[in-house]
C-alpha positions, -999 to 999 in steps of 0.1 A, spaced: 220 443 841 242 415 829 266 405 857 276 369 861 303 357 884 321 327 871 348 326 898 333 295 916 338 275 884 375 283 883 384 278 920 392 241 915 407 242 881 443 246 871 456 256 837 425 268 820 430 305 828 428 312 790 392 298 791 384 321 819 397 351 800 376 341 769 345 338 790 351 371 807 357 389 774 326 372 758 304 384 787 318 419 785 312 422 748 298 456 739 268 454 716 277 488 702 311 476 691 320 487 655 312 463 627 339 477 605 352 462 583 327 435 574 340 399 573 331 363 566 344 332 582 341 300 561 352 264 564 369 254 532 379 218 541 382 193 569 410 212 586 410 246 568 392 279 572 392 313 555 385 348 569 375 372 541 375 409 550 362 438 529 391 463 530 383 485 500 407 514 496 436 497 514 467 483 498 492 456 509 514 483 526 485 496 546 474 462 561 491 442 588 482 406 598 498 394 631 494 362 651 503 359 687 493 334 714 461 321 697 451 356 686 449 368 650 450 406 647 444 425 615 453 462 615 450 488 588 464 523 590 448 551 570 475 571 551 459 597 529 480 606 500 485 642 487 460 636 459 433 626 483 439 656 506 432 680 477 399 663 466 365 676 478 340 648 485 302 655 481 295 621 496 321 597 511 306 562 515 339 542 512 354 541 547 391 545 547 396 548 584 421 528 604 409 497 622 420 468 643 401 435 643 410 406 666 400 369 662 406 342 689 421 311 673 416 276 687 446 254 696 466 242 666 451 267 642 478 284 622 477 311 595 490 296 563 488 328 541 470 360 532 461 375 499 445 408 488 424 405 457 398 431 445 395 448 479 391 415 498 417 403 522 416 365 524 434 349 554 439 312 551 439 291 583 449 255 588 445 232 618 478 213 623 474 188 651 507 173 663 511 136 657 513 130 695 478 146 699 461 128 670 440 98 678 456 65 670 442 30 667 456 3 688 458 -31 671 442 -59 691 462 -91 688 444 -124 687 461 -146 712 468 -182 706 457 -190 741 465 -222 760 439 -247 769 424 -240 803 442 -259 830 423 -282 852 428 -275 888 410 -303 905 395 -335 892 
């Protein structure tokens, strides 16, 4: 039994409803969720990442990569061709079934491109923080201060 009520945490907060949805979805994660297709997430630089998915048997026309409101969705539709319909498999270990995989992206993470090479779909991600949000250093001026004034003798 894994029930956890987080509503007291969100009674006095405004504007973090997205965080509430993320926590709810993380707590409701099904351990029997499909692990297809397998994927890697790697950090390739200071502000760059790569998601690599094993999508053997799918071509560029079968795959769809969509971003919407901090969510990256990768979909594949299985479209068997006429040649495949006529083949008889003794063992079929290469899965060619349709799938949909979703990734939650942090703020300012943008998809910069996607490539399909040797059955691996590489999705490049970059963190682009706006100039207004970046930390900036404030220069401290050294004052040519006046001599202290004597108030009383």
